[in-house]
C-alpha positions in Angstrom: 0.1 -0.1 0.3 1.2 3.6 -0.8 0.7 6.7 1.0 1.8 9.3 -1.6 -0.4 12.4 -2.0 -0.2 14.3 -5.2 0.8 18.2 -4.2 1.8 21.2 -6.5 5.4 20.2 -4.9 4.9 16.5 -6.1 4.2 13.5 -4.5 4.2 13.1 -1.1 6.0 10.1 0.9 6.0 9.0 4.3 9.3 8.5 6.4 9.1 4.8 5.8 9.0 5.5 2.1 11.7 8.0 1.9 13.7 6.1 3.9 13.4 3.0 1.9 13.8 5.2 -1.2 17.4 6.8 0.2 18.5 3.7 1.6 18.5 5.2 5.5 17.1 4.1 8.6 13.8 6.2 9.1 15.1 8.0 12.3 17.8 9.4 9.3 15.2 11.3 7.9 13.7 12.2 10.8 16.8 13.6 12.0 17.5 15.8 8.1 14.4 16.5 8.3 14.6 18.4 11.9 18.0 20.2 10.8 16.4 21.3 8.0 18.3 19.3 5.5 15.6 17.5 4.0 12.0 19.8 3.6 9.4 17.8 5.7 6.0 18.9 6.5 3.8 17.7 9.8 0.4 16.8 8.9 -0.6 17.6 11.7 -0.5 19.4 15.4 0.4 17.1 17.7 3.7 15.7 18.9 3.3 12.2 17.0 1.8 13.8 13.8 3.2 12.7 10.6 5.9 13.7 8.6 5.6 14.1 4.8 8.6 14.8 2.6 7.7 16.1 -1.4 9.6 14.1 -3.8 10.8 17.2 -5.3 12.6 18.4 -1.6 14.1 14.4 -2.0 15.6 15.3 -5.3 17.2 18.5 -4.1 18.5 17.0 -1.4 20.3 14.1 -3.4 21.4 17.1 -5.9 23.0 18.8 -2.9 
């Protein structure tokens, strides 16, 4: 099952999907988002709200 959502910035991927794509641990993706190295968006206001990462921001991260 995929949770990708289409936006103006491209598809959105979950932390787990992004980690699999980048071949890193999900915690690494969360840290990259927290450090501002990978653009991510919280989908809610709670502390455990899911994070979504656009495919466009993933491509930009990979180019840097």
